[in-house]
Phi, psi and omega in degrees: 000122180265073186293325182298315179295320179298317182293322176300314181293322179291322176297319179297325181283317193247346181062233183291349177276015169234119186234138171243017181294146182298321182297317180290319180295320178294318180300322181267012177246010181247157176233172179282348188250209193272358186291144179290159179300140177221077184292143175284176176281334181198161175235136178234152181234090179287160178240347182218163174299322180301320178292320177300318179300315180294320178301312182296319180295319177300313182293324178295320180297322184263002180067038185255127179300151181232126182235123177284151183218128177254259177257354178074026184263004183291159188244000179240029176070026185302322187264009182277142182274079185301324181244027184072196178110204188244126172270128178260105182268123186267020183300330180275349177258075191230037182256143167276114190277318181200129174255125179246089188299319183294327180267354180056049173215168184211148174244130185224162169277161189291338182276358176291132177273160182296324179291321178296320178297314182293330174295319179295330185272357191304322184278355186267346187080011181240162173208162175261119196272342186291125189225091180280001181101296177292152176278068185283161173281152182291329175296313178296322178297320178293317184292335178258006182051053187295155172218205179160213190295330185262005185298328183302333178253317191255354180085177181263187176301329177305323184272348189241001174260119181270321185203158181222153163249129187226135171265118181278174187296336179264007179093354176294144176251122180239156172245130180248135177075177178221184177275357175294147184281351172204160181202145174243025188263082170080193180299146179272086183289334176297313179297326178296319183285323181291117184095002181280354173059033177074010181274350181244346181168177179250124179281130181243353179199142179228139170249123191240145173283137177249162178235157178283139175296127185296149180297322180221149179221135172228151180216153181198178185215148177209151180256157181229156180292334180202167183296320182301319179297317180296314182293321178294328174295321176298312183300316180295321179299314180293315183293333177278355176076021176290123188282093178276140171272328174211145170210107190245145179249142171225127181285175182299321178297320178295318178300319177297321178294320176301315182300315181288324187280318188249357179070024179272163178261098179234133174298146177280078186205161175299143180230154166244137174244128187226159176214145179236141176238147176150200175288155183305317181295316182291324178298315180294317180297317180293322177296320179292320177296319178295321179300324177295318178296317178303312180298320180299332182258017173080013181284160174291162180308135181281114180263122181225159185211151173259003181286129185301318184293325179288321178296316180297321180296321180297314184281335171296322177297313180298317183291339176273007186304316182299315183286327176296318180292316177301321181294340180285346172228084186307135178086353182280155164251173185228141163262109183258121182231156179218153173223167178217133182228163173304145188302328181290343181255006185297314182299317180296315181298317182289320180296316180294322179294315179299321179295319177301312183292321180298328179278356182261156176284352184270142167286140182208071179303149182245135172208164179169178184268071193291344179298335175245023174077017186250130174215163187237150169238130179258096186269108188270134186227153170264114184298339180282353181242094184304329181297333180289319176296319177300318180294319179297319178295323178296315179297318180296320178298316180294324176299314181295316179298323178297316180300316180295320179297328182267011177087019183249206184232153181288347176205123178275332182208341183287333182089186186259310181051228176256355188273333187235020180297331181294350181259352188292321180296320180294324181280322189249346182059227180296341178298330178293323176297322178297320176302318178297323179293321176297318178300314180297321181295321184267341184216068187298336178274354182056054181257339184274106179047058182295155179088009185234148160071309192250161182293146176066019185264000000 
């Protein structure tokens, strides 16, 4: 790798928007999870697709790895420079390019965050519904096939990305998909790129599906005597077809962390947090039907409200869950893992996981997007005690194996990155080799985010 020549050419192209300062390299060498720092050789900030194309061509000529960077909120080390190279930070490519209200779609640059997009859309009566909790960039969300609290109703990024502009490893710029809502024209390259974690190219433009802001919204919370009762209430709600916009689970430990972190009054018990969207009458009817299910499963009275400030406070609490849990063990870091199973196997998966964690010396609160069978464990570790990280990895491995045994996946939304590549063969079999062949065909030098996702990378 001729990094010196690559850096000379990048400095000539970008000037001060190419940095080798230690502070910038360190900032772009950290992750939200347990992985050790892996700073790149340089960080660049392009402003146009043409500049991204030139950056990639320079790096291809010199054999220099290229790693895309959004907000840096990923949890499996997706943005770390495992083999050194150049991090391409899309912070300067943050414009909403065109809103097409009549077609309910929008075209944006990859550095736009989901909150910034929804702020831009406020006057249109539309919103972008995918909500992973963190204020992630839309480019990063597409590359990790993000989902979150609203997936049970609106789907994940897979369902909401219509088209992409992508710079490939050789500098070619391609457009995948169209603004049409369906197509039978050849391979679905958009679907291939969404979830590719930057291993096939850098996304420079996204066209996204929008949804109408619901006429009415209600949200509420209720406690249960035990986890099984809460999960069985979720399963019955889904099987009865009650249209939930969000249905989130928090275990008793998480509830205790919320109480300490945010000063709220929560019983130290499993909770469900739910939201309904629709016409005022249907929102009220669905809340009442859900309240009946809660009562049938021994839950406390379901308290719900249509007041905007109360709804925002509830979801701000949920989105702060990771930080509330970390605060419950000062100085700890976390190995955060997630799995997703068919809804009928959710109770078994969660019960077995909770039993595993209870038998371990580590604290590991559970929370998640249970409406689509997805939940997370926040396994807290003291980095000064290597045995704790080993134990956390063992628990995470057992969770993933359990998910596969129950017909699910080793990750519902965090992705593979460098953290879960060891599980890909078990989940995909020969399909993982096919992924590697696609990677080789599009990136024969293995320069696009090497060390992630695919075999031999």
